[in-house]
C-alpha positions as CSV (number, residue, x, y, z in Angstrom):
1,M,-15.2,15.1,3.6
2,T,-15.3,11.6,4.8
3,A,-13.3,8.4,3.9
4,A,-16.8,6.7,2.5
5,A,-17.2,9.5,0.2
6,L,-14.3,10.2,-0.9
7,F,-13.1,6.7,-1.8
8,P,-16.5,4.5,-3.1
9,P,-15.4,1.2,-2.2
10,T,-16.1,-0.8,-5.2
11,R,-14.4,-1.9,-8.2
12,A,-16.9,-0.3,-10.6
13,D,-16.1,3.1,-8.8
14,A,-12.6,2.5,-9.2
15,L,-12.6,1.7,-13.0
16,A,-14.5,4.8,-13.4
17,R,-12.2,7.3,-11.4
18,M,-8.8,5.4,-13.3
19,T,-11.2,6.3,-16.9
20,A,-11.4,9.9,-16.0
21,F,-8.1,10.3,-14.8
22,V,-6.5,8.9,-17.8
23,P,-6.5,11.6,-20.1
24,R,-4.7,14.3,-17.3
25,A,-1.9,11.5,-16.9
26,A,0.7,13.2,-19.0
27,S,1.7,16.5,-18.8
28,E,-1.3,18.2,-16.6
29,Y,-0.2,15.5,-14.0
30,E,3.5,16.5,-14.4
31,Q,3.2,20.2,-14.1
32,L,0.4,20.3,-11.2
33,R,1.2,16.8,-9.1
34,N,2.6,18.3,-6.2
35,T,0.4,20.8,-5.7
36,D,-1.7,20.8,-2.4
37,L,-4.7,22.7,-2.5
38,G,-6.5,21.2,0.2
39,P,-9.3,18.5,1.2
40,G,-11.5,17.8,-1.8
41,R,-9.4,19.9,-4.1
42,H,-6.8,17.1,-5.3
43,H,-7.7,16.8,-8.8
44,A,-4.6,16.9,-10.1
45,V,-3.9,13.5,-9.1
46,S,-5.4,10.3,-9.6
47,Q,-6.3,9.3,-6.3
48,L,-5.9,5.8,-6.8
49,S,-4.0,4.8,-4.0
50,P,-6.4,2.6,-1.8
51,Y,-8.3,0.6,-4.8
52,L,-4.0,-0.1,-5.9
53,R,-3.5,-0.5,-2.6
54,Y,-6.1,-3.2,-1.9
55,R,-5.4,-4.4,-5.5
56,M,-9.5,-3.9,-6.6
57,L,-7.5,-2.3,-9.3
58,A,-4.4,-3.9,-10.5
59,E,-0.9,-2.0,-11.3
60,Q,-0.3,-3.6,-14.6
61,E,-4.5,-2.3,-15.6
62,V,-3.7,1.3,-14.7
63,V,-0.6,1.5,-16.2
64,Q,-1.7,0.2,-19.7
65,A,-5.1,2.4,-19.5
66,V,-2.4,5.3,-19.0
67,L,-0.5,4.3,-21.8
68,G,-3.1,3.2,-23.8
69,Q,-3.3,7.1,-24.4
70,H,-0.2,8.4,-23.8
71,P,3.8,7.6,-25.1
72,L,5.5,6.8,-22.0
73,Q,7.7,9.8,-22.1
74,S,4.6,12.3,-21.5
75,A,3.1,10.1,-18.9
76,E,6.5,8.7,-17.4
77,K,6.3,11.1,-13.9
78,Y,2.6,9.0,-13.1
79,V,3.7,5.9,-14.1
80,Q,7.0,6.3,-12.2
81,E,4.6,6.8,-9.4
82,V,2.7,3.7,-9.8
83,L,5.8,1.8,-9.7
84,W,7.1,3.6,-6.8
85,R,4.5,1.5,-4.3
86,T,6.1,-1.6,-6.3
87,Y,9.6,-0.6,-5.9
88,W,8.7,-0.1,-2.3
89,K,7.2,-4.0,-1.8
90,G,10.0,-5.7,-3.8
91,W,12.5,-4.1,-1.9
92,L,10.9,-4.6,1.5
93,E,10.3,-8.4,0.2
94,M,14.2,-9.1,-0.2
95,R,14.5,-7.3,3.0
96,P,11.7,-8.1,5.9
97,Q,13.8,-7.6,8.7
98,V,13.6,-4.0,8.4
99,W,9.9,-4.2,8.8
100,T,10.6,-6.0,11.9
101,R,12.8,-3.5,13.0
102,F,10.0,-1.1,12.7
103,V,7.5,-2.9,14.7
104,A,10.3,-3.3,17.4
105,E,10.9,0.3,17.6
106,R,7.8,1.2,17.7
107,D,6.5,-0.7,20.2
108,R,9.9,0.2,22.3
109,Q,8.7,4.3,21.6
110,R,5.1,3.5,22.6
111,G,6.6,2.4,25.8
112,S,9.3,4.2,26.4
113,F,8.7,7.7,24.4
114,D,8.6,10.2,27.3
115,D,6.6,13.6,25.6
116,V,3.2,12.1,25.6
117,R,1.9,15.0,25.2
118,G,4.0,16.5,22.6
119,I,2.5,13.4,20.6
120,A,-0.5,13.6,21.7
121,D,-0.7,17.4,20.3
122,A,0.6,16.1,17.4
123,E,-1.6,13.6,16.3
124,A,-4.8,16.3,17.3
125,G,-3.1,19.2,15.1
126,R,-2.4,21.0,18.0
127,T,1.0,22.3,17.7
128,G,1.1,25.2,16.6
129,I,2.5,24.4,13.5
130,E,0.8,26.3,10.0
131,G,-0.3,23.0,7.6
132,F,1.0,20.3,9.9
133,D,-2.0,20.6,12.0
134,D,-4.0,20.8,9.0
135,W,-2.7,17.9,7.9
136,A,-3.0,15.8,11.1
137,R,-6.8,16.6,11.3
138,E,-7.0,16.3,7.5
139,L,-5.6,12.7,7.8
140,V,-7.9,11.7,10.5
141,E,-11.0,13.2,9.2
142,T,-10.6,11.6,5.3
143,G,-8.3,8.8,5.9
144,Y,-5.9,10.8,2.9
145,L,-2.9,13.2,2.5
146,H,-1.7,14.5,-0.6
147,N,1.8,12.7,-1.0
148,H,3.8,16.2,-0.9
149,A,1.8,16.7,2.0
150,R,2.6,13.1,3.5
151,M,6.7,14.2,3.0
152,W,6.0,18.0,4.9
153,F,4.2,16.6,7.9
154,A,7.1,13.7,8.2
155,S,9.7,16.2,8.2
156,I,8.2,18.2,10.7
157,W,7.6,15.3,12.4
158,I,10.9,14.0,12.6
159,F,13.1,16.9,12.5
160,T,11.3,20.0,14.0
161,L,8.9,18.7,16.2
162,R,12.0,15.7,17.2
163,L,9.4,13.2,17.4
164,P,9.8,9.4,17.2
165,W,9.7,8.6,13.5
166,A,8.3,5.0,14.3
167,L,5.1,6.3,16.2
168,G,4.7,9.0,13.3
169,A,4.8,5.9,10.6
170,D,2.2,4.7,13.0
171,F,0.0,7.5,13.1
172,F,-0.1,6.8,9.4
173,L,-0.8,3.3,9.2
174,R,-3.4,4.1,11.7
175,H,-5.5,6.5,9.7
176,L,-4.2,6.1,5.9
177,I,-6.8,4.3,3.9
178,D,-4.0,3.4,1.5
179,A,-1.4,2.5,4.2
180,D,0.8,-0.5,3.5
181,A,3.7,-2.1,5.3
182,A,6.3,-1.7,2.3
183,S,5.3,2.0,1.0
184,N,4.2,3.5,4.6
185,T,7.0,2.8,6.1
186,L,10.2,3.3,3.7
187,S,8.5,6.5,2.8
188,W,9.2,7.5,6.5
189,R,12.7,5.5,6.2
190,W,13.3,7.7,3.8
191,V,12.4,11.2,4.9
192,A,14.2,10.8,8.1
193,G,17.9,9.4,6.4
194,L,17.6,6.0,7.1
195,Q,16.4,4.7,3.7
196,T,19.3,6.2,1.7
197,V,21.5,6.6,4.2
198,G,22.6,10.3,4.7
199,K,20.1,11.4,2.5
200,H,17.3,13.1,4.3
201,Y,14.3,15.6,3.4
202,L,13.9,18.9,5.2
203,A,10.3,20.5,4.3
204,T,10.8,24.4,3.9
205,A,8.2,27.0,4.4
206,D,8.9,28.3,0.9
207,N,8.5,25.0,-0.7
208,I,5.2,24.6,1.7
209,A,4.1,27.8,0.4
210,R,4.6,27.4,-3.0
211,Y,2.9,24.3,-3.4
212,T,-0.1,24.8,-1.3
213,G,-1.1,28.2,-3.4
214,G,-0.2,29.9,-0.2
215,R,-2.9,28.3,2.0
216,F,0.4,27.7,4.4
217,A,4.0,29.1,5.1
218,P,5.2,27.9,8.4
219,K,7.3,29.4,10.8
220,A,10.5,28.2,13.1
221,L,10.5,25.0,10.8
222,V,14.2,23.3,11.3
223,E,16.8,24.4,8.5
224,Q,19.1,22.1,9.2
225,A,19.3,18.5,10.6
226,E,21.4,15.6,10.3
227,P,20.0,12.3,9.0
228,L,18.9,9.6,11.6
229,T,21.1,6.6,11.9
230,E,20.2,2.9,12.5
231,A,22.7,-0.5,12.1
232,P,23.6,-1.6,8.6
233,V,20.3,-3.3,7.0
234,G,22.0,-5.9,5.3
235,S,21.8,-7.1,1.4
236,A,18.9,-8.0,-0.3
237,A,17.6,-12.0,-0.3
238,P,16.5,-13.2,-3.0
239,I,12.5,-13.6,-3.9
240,S,10.9,-16.5,-2.1
241,Q,9.5,-19.5,-4.8
242,L,6.5,-20.5,-4.6
243,A,4.7,-23.9,-4.7
244,P,3.1,-24.1,-8.1
245,F,-0.7,-23.9,-8.4
246,D,-2.8,-27.1,-9.9
247,P,-5.9,-26.0,-11.7
248,K,-7.0,-29.9,-11.5
249,A,-6.8,-30.3,-7.9
250,A,-9.9,-29.2,-6.2
251,A,-9.3,-26.2,-4.1
252,L,-11.0,-23.3,-2.0
253,L,-10.4,-19.5,-2.9
254,L,-9.1,-17.5,0.0
255,V,-9.6,-14.0,-0.5
256,T,-7.5,-11.9,1.5
257,P,-7.2,-7.5,1.8
258,E,-4.2,-8.2,0.2
259,D,-6.3,-8.7,-3.3
260,L,-9.6,-8.2,-3.8
261,H,-9.5,-8.7,-7.7
262,P,-8.8,-12.6,-7.8
263,E,-10.7,-12.4,-11.2
264,S,-7.7,-10.9,-12.9
265,L,-5.3,-13.2,-11.4
266,L,-6.9,-16.8,-11.3
267,S,-9.1,-18.1,-14.2
268,R,-12.0,-19.3,-13.7
269,N,-10.9,-22.5,-15.6
270,A,-10.2,-24.7,-12.0
271,D,-11.5,-27.1,-9.8
272,W,-12.8,-24.2,-7.3
273,R,-15.2,-25.7,-5.2
274,A,-15.8,-22.6,-2.8
275,A,-14.8,-19.1,-1.9
276,V,-14.3,-17.1,1.2
277,I,-13.7,-13.3,1.2
278,I,-11.6,-12.8,4.6
279,N,-12.8,-9.2,6.2
280,D,-10.2,-9.6,9.4
281,D,-10.0,-6.0,11.5
282,S,-6.8,-7.6,12.7
283,L,-5.3,-7.7,9.4
284,L,-5.3,-3.9,9.2
285,W,-4.5,-0.9,11.1
286,G,-7.0,1.8,11.4
287,K,-10.8,2.6,11.3
288,A,-11.3,3.9,7.8
289,A,-8.9,1.5,6.4
290,R,-11.4,-1.1,8.1
291,G,-14.5,0.4,7.1
292,F,-13.2,0.4,3.5
293,V,-12.1,-3.3,3.3
294,N,-15.3,-3.8,4.4
295,D,-17.5,-2.9,2.1
296,A,-15.0,-3.7,-0.9
297,S,-14.8,-7.1,0.5
298,I,-19.0,-7.3,0.0
299,D,-18.2,-5.7,-3.1
300,A,-15.4,-8.6,-3.7
301,L,-17.9,-11.2,-2.7
302,R,-20.4,-10.4,-5.5
303,R,-17.5,-10.6,-8.4
304,A,-16.2,-13.6,-6.9
305,S,-19.6,-15.8,-6.7
306,G,-20.5,-14.6,-10.7
307,H,-17.0,-15.0,-11.7
308,Y,-16.3,-18.7,-10.1
309,G,-19.7,-19.5,-9.8
310,C,-19.3,-21.2,-7.0
311,D,-20.3,-21.1,-3.4
312,T,-18.8,-17.9,-1.6
313,G,-19.0,-16.3,2.2
314,I,-17.1,-13.7,4.0
315,A,-15.6,-14.5,7.1
316,T,-15.2,-12.1,9.7
317,S,-11.5,-13.8,11.4
318,F,-8.8,-15.6,10.1
319,D,-9.1,-18.5,12.0
320,P,-7.3,-21.6,10.6
321,A,-9.8,-24.1,12.0
322,R,-13.0,-22.5,10.2
323,L,-10.7,-22.5,7.1
324,I,-9.5,-26.2,7.5
325,E,-13.5,-26.4,8.1
326,A,-14.5,-24.8,5.2
327,A,-12.3,-26.9,3.0
328,Q,-12.6,-29.9,3.8
329,T,-16.8,-29.5,3.7
330,C,-15.8,-28.5,-0.2
331,G,-13.9,-31.3,-0.5
332,A,-10.8,-29.1,-1.2
333,R,-6.9,-30.5,-1.1
334,Q,-5.2,-27.0,-1.5
335,I,-6.3,-23.2,-0.4
336,V,-5.4,-20.6,-3.1
337,T,-4.7,-17.3,-2.4
338,A,-2.6,-14.4,-3.8
339,C,0.8,-13.9,-2.7
340,A,0.8,-11.1,0.1
341,P,3.5,-8.9,0.6
342,V,5.5,-8.2,3.7
343,G,3.1,-7.4,6.2
344,L,-0.1,-8.1,8.4
345,V,-1.4,-10.4,6.0
346,A,1.7,-12.4,5.3
347,D,1.8,-13.2,8.8
348,A,-1.3,-14.4,9.2
349,L,-0.5,-16.8,6.0
350,S,2.6,-18.0,8.0
351,R,0.9,-19.2,10.7
352,L,-1.8,-20.8,8.5
353,A,0.3,-22.9,6.2
354,P,1.5,-25.4,8.9
355,A,-2.3,-25.8,10.5
356,L,-3.3,-26.9,7.0
357,A,-0.5,-28.6,6.4
358,A,-1.0,-30.7,9.3
359,E,-4.8,-31.5,8.0
360,G,-3.2,-32.5,4.8
361,I,-4.2,-29.1,3.2
362,A,-2.1,-27.2,1.4
363,L,-1.7,-23.1,1.0
364,V,-0.7,-22.4,-2.2
365,Q,0.0,-18.0,-3.0
366,V,0.3,-17.1,-6.4
367,R,2.1,-14.1,-7.1
368,R,1.1,-11.8,-9.9
369,A,3.1,-11.8,-13.1
370,W,3.8,-7.7,-12.3
371,D,5.4,-8.6,-9.5
372,E,7.7,-11.5,-10.7
373,V,8.9,-8.9,-13.1
374,F,9.6,-5.9,-11.2
375,W,10.3,-7.1,-7.5
376,P,13.7,-8.6,-8.1
377,H,15.3,-5.6,-9.6
378,A,14.3,-3.6,-6.8
379,K,17.6,-4.1,-5.1
380,K,19.0,-0.9,-4.9
381,G,18.0,2.3,-4.9
382,F,14.9,3.9,-7.2
383,F,17.0,5.5,-10.1
384,P,18.3,2.2,-11.5
385,F,15.1,0.6,-10.8
386,K,12.9,3.3,-13.0
387,Q,16.0,2.9,-15.5
388,Q,14.9,-0.8,-16.5
389,M,10.9,0.8,-16.5
390,P,10.9,0.5,-20.1
391,D,12.0,-2.6,-20.7
392,L,10.6,-4.6,-17.6
393,L,7.1,-3.4,-19.3
394,A,7.8,-4.6,-22.5
395,E,8.2,-8.0,-20.6
396,I,5.4,-7.5,-18.7
397,G,3.4,-7.5,-22.6
398,I,3.1,-3.5,-22.2
399,P,4.8,-1.4,-25.1
400,G,6.7,1.4,-23.1
401,R,8.7,3.2,-25.3
């Protein structure tokens, strides 16, 4: 099944998939969530990750829909799964140097790792390792892997094949539709033993056989290995404070791939002069993600045009000169966009801000209330984070008890 067939790129399709999954988000999900039956058979999990990754669905609306039908005690495993993405983003937001370190390590390994054939065979599914080769091909063909398969794959890549973890994380970035800087990088670090220092994940043949319905039982997997090590990361920095959005000042709405549902973030009751949807391949890592976002951007354009009642268009590059011209043409003195977490879009916005300021145009990022509430609590591990889940859900307006 192709990526386009597996994940239709519209919000309507996302809502339909969410609605179909919600009745199964409690005991059925808890019992079957670790089972990977193969391409086209991932029915035990929601498969909402691409829609959440680009915020065609917001985490809050998914959790609200689930807890509208199930008590938190029954649906806790699924709610926690949604919150893992939130946790990873908050953790990296307070430690952006970890992303910078990953990029540097990836680039260094690209230029210096000697076993070029080993990397090529792993990415093409030619290692001879049962399961691993199948997941490599599934990833490239569909842009998706079951979460448990991602863990097995990363473990085999790092500890059995002894390939650089950063190049494995890069392989996922280039092929997963739902890959983002935080979830992908930190998940690979966790498997390697870098994220939770000294605690790594070793895939076993028995576990793989159990949770693949006996499809795979790979031989010769490494059973003992030391976790990887690195220099200390450093403590968490505070979440950055954002400049306030003035709804009375003339504004240009800027929609990026980090948030393709501005209607649920920014009120229509502001002085919107125009809207620009960015569809720039340089802001995404791989072909599958670019194809998905290309079509999703067209869907976002239609929705934004109707919701905000202003001129809208798609920009195919994140070009400061073009955005300045668009703002000046419509008389906007501020460009307003959803806050972008650490990653390619955030880097692009940091380069854009001084160019706008030089022309007297403010760049205003608006952070979702969900992130404002949850991100600051991602200072340590996931366990203390999830312990606060009921209280934080209540703070966001979702009864969680």
